[in-house]
N, C-alpha and C positions, 0 to 999 in steps of 0.2 A: 407636452411631450418633448419639446426641444430642449428643456432643461435637464432631462435625464441623460447622464453620460453614456456614450456609446463605447463599448470595449473594443479597442483596436486589435488588429493582427500585429505580429512582430515578424517582419520579413526583411532580411538584408540589413539587420541592425537598426531598422527604423520602425516606428509605429505607423501602421498603415490602416486607414479607414476602409473597411470592406465595401465593395460595390454590390454586395448581395441585396436581394430583395426580401430575404428571409431573416427575420430578427426574432429573438426570444427575450422575454422579460426576465431579469434577475430579481428575485423577490426576497425581501427581508422576512424571514420565517416568523418573526414575532409580531409583525404589523401588517403583512401583505402589501407593504409599500414597494413600488417598483424602484429599485435603487440603481439599476443599470440596464442596458440592452446589449445583448451579445449577438454577433452575426454568425450565421451559418455560412462559412466561407464558400466562395464559388469554386468550381473545379479548376478554373484558371488560376485562382489564388493559391490553392493547394499545390498545383503543379509548379507554380513559381517558387513557393517555399522549398519544395523538394529540389528543384533545379538549383536554387541558390545554395542550398546545403551541399549539393554535389560539387558545385564550383568551389566552395570554401574548403572542401575536403582536400583538394589538390595541394593547398598550401598548409592547412592546419595539421595535416598528418606529419609534416616535416618540422613543425615547431618543436623546440627542445622540450624534453620532459621537465626540465627545471622551470621553464617559462610557464608551461601548463600548470605545474604545481603551484607556482606563485600566484597565478590567477585565482586558483581555488582558495588559497590562503586569504587573499584580499576579498574574495566573495564571501567567505565565512565571516569576516569582520563586518562587512556591510549588512549581512543578515542579522548579526547580533545588534547592530546599531538601529536597525529598522524594525526589530521585533515588535515593539508596542504598536506601531502603525499597521503592520501586517496583521497582527492579532485582532485589531479592531475591524479590519476588513473581513477577516475570516468569520468573526462573530456576527457581523452584520449580514453577510450573505449565506452563511451556513447555519448559524443559530447557536453554536456551542459557546460555552462560557468563556470569558476572557482568560481566566487562568488555564483552561484547557487549550485554548487557541495558542497561548504563549508556550505551553508545553509541546504543542505540535511543532511549532517553529524550532524549539530546542531539539526535538527528535530529528527534524529535517537537517539541522546543523550537524548532527552526528554523521549523516550521509556525506555532507560536504567535507567534514574533517577526515572521513575515511578516504575520500577522493584524493586528499592531500598526500596520503600514504601509498597511492597507487603505484608510484615509481618503484617502490621496494617489492611489489608483487608482480610487476610486469617484467619479469626477468626470464631469460631463456636459459638453456643448458649448453655446455660445451664439453666435448670429449676430444682431446688431442690424441693423435695416432690411434684412432678407432680401428683403422687398418694401417698397414705400412705407408707412412707419408700422407695419410688421409685423415682430415679432421671432420667431425660431424657436430653440428650445433643447431639449436633451434632459436628462432627469433619470434617475438610476440608482436603482432601487428594489428592495427585497427581494422575494422570491417568496412567502414565507409559511412554512408548516411544511415542513421538509425532513427527509430521513432518510439514515442511513448504515449500511452493512452491511459488516463486515470479516472477513477470515480470521484464523486463529490465529497466524500467524507473526510479526506485529508488533502486539501488543495495545495498545501505546502510540503508536507512530509513526503507524499508519494512522488512528486516530481524530483525531489531531492534524493530519492533512492534511485533515480534513473539517470538524468542527464549529467550531473556532476562527474560521476565515475566514467560514463560513456565518453564525454568530451576529453576528460583527462587522459584516457587511453588513446586519444587521437582521432576519435570519430566526430562527425557532425550530427546534429540532432534536430528532428522536427517533433514538436510536442503538441498534443491535443488535450487540454484540460477539460474537466466537466463543464458543460454549458450552464449548470445550475449555480456555480459559484466560481467564476473564472478570474476575478480580478486579482485575488491574492497570488494565484499562480503566475499571472502576467507580471506582477510586481517582482516576484522572485527572479523571473527571467530577465527583467530589465536590470536588476542588481548584478546579475551575472555578466551582462554586457558592460555595465559600469566598471566591474572589476577587471575587465580587459579582454573578454571573449571577443574575437574579431567578428565583424558583420558576417552573417550567414552560418556561423558555427552553431548557433541556437536560434531556431525559428519557432514561432507559436501560431497555430491556426485553431480556430474555433469551429464547432459544428457538431453534428449528430452522426448517425450511422453511415451516411454517405462519405463523410470525411474519414471516419475510421476505416471504412472499407478500402478507400483509396490508399491509405497508408499500408494496409495489409497486402494489397494487390500490386503496388507499384514496383516495377523491376529495379529501380534505383535505390530502394530501401532494403537494407541487408538484414535488419533485425528489428523486432517489435517487442516491447515490454508492455504488459497490461496488468492493471490491478483494478478489480471490480467484481461484478456479479458473475455467478457461474454461467448463466445464460449467455451473457455477452462475451465472457472470456472463452467459452467453448467455441463460439463462432470466430472470434479473433484468432484463436489458435489454429482452427481449421483453415481459414482463408490464408493466413500467413504461411502455414506449412505447405499448403497446396501451391503457393507462389514460390516455394523453394527458399524461404528465408527462416532464420532462427526466430523462435518465439518463446517467451516465458509468460504464463498467464496465472496470476495469483487470484484465486476466485473465492467462492462462498465458503461458509463455515457453519458449524454447530459446535461451539466450544463448551467443554464440560469442566467443572471444577469439583474435586472430591474433597470433602472435609471429614477427616478421621476424628474419632472421639478423643484422641490424645492431642489434638491440635490446640494451639493457643486460641481460646475462644474469641477474645476481643479482636485479635489480629485477623483471624479468619473471617469473622462476620463483617468487620469494617472493610476488609479488602474486597469481599464479595459485593458490598454495596456499590463501591466505585467501579468494579469490573462489570457488573450487570447493568448499572444505570447511568454511569458517566457517559457524556456525549449523547444522552438520550438513547443509548444502545446502538448508535449508528457507527459501530466499529466492526470491522471484520474479525477482530480479535476479542470482541466483547464476550464475556461469559454469559451464555444464555441457558445453560443447564447446570443446576447445582445438584450434586450427588451426595447425600448425607448417609454416612455409614454408621450403623449400630447406634450407640447412645447419642451420637451427634444429631440424630433425628429430633431429639427433644429441644434442640436449639432453634427449631423453625419458628415458633411463635415469637421469640425474641427478635429474630431476623426480620420478620414481617413488621413488627412495631418500629424497628429502626428505619426500615424502608419507608414507612408511612410518614416519618418525620423529615425526610429529605425535602429540601427547598426547591421549588420549581419557579423559575422566573426568566425574564429576558436575559440574554447572555452577558449584557453589560453589568449586571448585578454580580459583583465579585463574591457575594455570599451564596449565590445560587449553586445548587448541586447539579442541576441539569436544566437545559434550555429547551427550545422547541425543536420539533423535527423539521427536516429540510423543506417540506412542501405539504400542502393540503392532501395531495394524493398519498404521500407517505403516512400521514396521520390516519387517513381512511383505511389504508392497508393494515396498519398496526391494530387499529380498533376492530377491523374485520377478523383478524387472527384471535383477538381476545374473545370475541363472540364465538368463534369456532371452538376455542378451548372449552367454553361453557357448554356449548351444544354437544361436544364429544365426551363430556363427563368429567373433565378435570375440575378440581376444587379451586374456585377463585378466592384466594386468601386476601388479595389486595387488588382493587380495580383502579387502574389509572385513567379510565375514560372520564370525560366530562370535566376536565380540569379547566378552571378559569383563572387567569392572572389579571389582576386589576390594572386597567390601562392598556392591556394587550389582549382584549377579548377575541380578536381575530387570529391570534397566534396558533401555531400548529402544536399545541401542548398535549402531551400524553404523560401521565405520571407513572411512577414505578408500579409495576404489575407483577404479582406473584401467583403462580399456580402450584398447587400440591396435587398429589395423586396422579402425576403425569405418566402416561404409558407410551411405549416406543411407536405405536401405530397412530398416535394422535398428530394432527396437523401442526400443532404448536411445537411438537418435538421434531417432526420430520423436515420441516421447512425453516429456512432462515427468515426470521421476522424483521430483523434490522430495526429494532425499537426497544424500549425499556421494559421488556417482558421476560421474566425468569421462570423457567420450568424446574420444579423440584422433584427429584427422584429419590426414593429411599430404598437402601439395600442393607443387608446384614454384614457383608464382609468386603474387604478390599478386592478380593478376587472377583466377586460379583460386579463390583464397580468397574474394574478393568475390562471384564467381558462385555459389559453393557456399552462402554465407550467404544471399544473396538468393533462392535457390531454396527456402529454408525458409519455411513459411507465417507464422511468428511474427516479430514485430518489436519486441520489448520493449527490449533493450539489446545492445550489442556493443562491442568494444574492440580496439585495436591497440597493440602495443608495438614501437616503432621509434625510431631516432635520426635518421631521414631525413624532413625536412619534406615532401618531394615525395610520399613514401609515405603520410604522414599525410593530406595534402591529397587525394590520390587516393581514399583510403579514405573520408574523411568526405563527399566529394562523390558517390561512386558507391554507397555502401552504402544499402540500402533498409530502414533500421532507425531507429526514432524517437529513440533515445538512444545517443550514441557517446562512447566514452572513448578518449583518446589518452594512452597510458602511465598510464591509470587503469583498473583492472580492472572495477569495478562503477560504471557511470556514472550513479548516481542524482544528479540535479542538486540544488543547494541550493534551499531551499523558495521563494525569490523568483523562481525559474525554474520553469515548469510541468513536470510529469512527462509526457513526451511519447512513451510507447510507441505503437506503430502496428500496422497490419495485423491479424492474428488475435489480437494481444495486447491489443486495445483496441476497445471499442464506444462510440460517442459522439464528437462533434467536439471537446469541451473536456476537458482533463485536470485533475487535482488540482494545487494549488499555483500560484504565480506569477500573472501577469495573467489567464491563462485561468480560474483559479478564481473571480476576481471576476465574469467574464462568466457563468460557470456558475450562480452563486448569486444573480444579480440579473437584472432585466429593465429594458429601456430604454423610457422613455416620452418621446415627442416632442411638444412643445407649440408651437402656432403662435398667437401672441397679437397683438391690435391694441388699443392703449389710446388711442383717440381717438373722436370722434363717428362715428356710423354713416355710411357713404357715402350720398350723396343719390341716386345713380343705381343702377338695377338692373343687376347683372352676372350674366349667365347662362353665362359661359364659365369655363374652368378657371383662367384667369389671375388673379393677385392684383393688384387695382387699388386 
């Protein structure tokens, strides 16, 4: 047990071994080997991290925009240089394939690159002589100590959607990664300090609900960003809002993709394979419902055969299409949903249960699974499975497809495959979903556009990334100023004279 590394906290610019008595094992999903142990930080340690960030804010807020920008430039370069090592850690603790892990770091880098441009977005307004001799202007200022809480599925990309832009705007940050795969998140934070973030500007604490609740409730934390499940996100938003702080909660999803009969068949089917089964379906933007319209319904047997040929293996196999799920509990949950689908009358066209990978017999593997004949009242349609399970719905018209999708309470992402511009325009105008792909299966926008999930998939007005993130991590102060002798007459009205 002594040979198993213990994941430290990051407080005050230093790696700190927790004094907690509560530790959790970090498991390799392919082998069940314990690869690290993560602490559930004590209340005193969390309090220390928050206090340290509060102290650091006093000076960090006054550091020049140019200096903060340069730190992000250097941070981005360090992330690029360390991508192979970080990807290996992601694959070992999460299970996703190395190419997918490398892609995650690249998408995280987009968030850092966007932070580099924050200076151009953090601009106020100025009106000279708004009234006689009076100037009015707005200034954009940081909030103070902010916090981020993320799920396990993107241990690098998700924090890179949070703290880079927050600290570049002049805030300090306390981050709680998932306890299931914390090491890559900590590595990223260390690189940010190596790039020049002063001690205390970014602190990392580990733990479960108690730590998350402290971040939501603490009066010194001014804003909380969360990405994860609907159940947890709803509670995070409630607690944070009740404590009088800003909160954004990006939550669960049931993402649909529509294939029209005029679509490019090869492109559409191959895109769906990756969107439904990549990362073993453990993506909040994974496509979990395929809506086949009209003649495209005839493509279903071909799609199932293609899915059957996908390679399942340990994440270090660069030829693998999908690796294991994060935990035995996740595997049990996904396989339970597959059985529910069978019990409720869906047609099981491809069963991913019982997968065995040679040499990794204890791995949490579930293969691509496809259900046909899925109805809106079935559990496999109503609930987010978070695994490689695709529900197929068949309709006659695009209008039916749009109505079906809009009836679902979630609004994270959707897409359409078509070569008809009229179909695409109708879809983007009438679909009630925050993020739309046209011949793009997973419409996660580049980081200089905001992540805009909607309805039950999001709580809070402002999303991560893009211009919205600047608004979320800052506050506007409006100044009305007169630089002249005091007026000689008394003015008891609201008018500016």
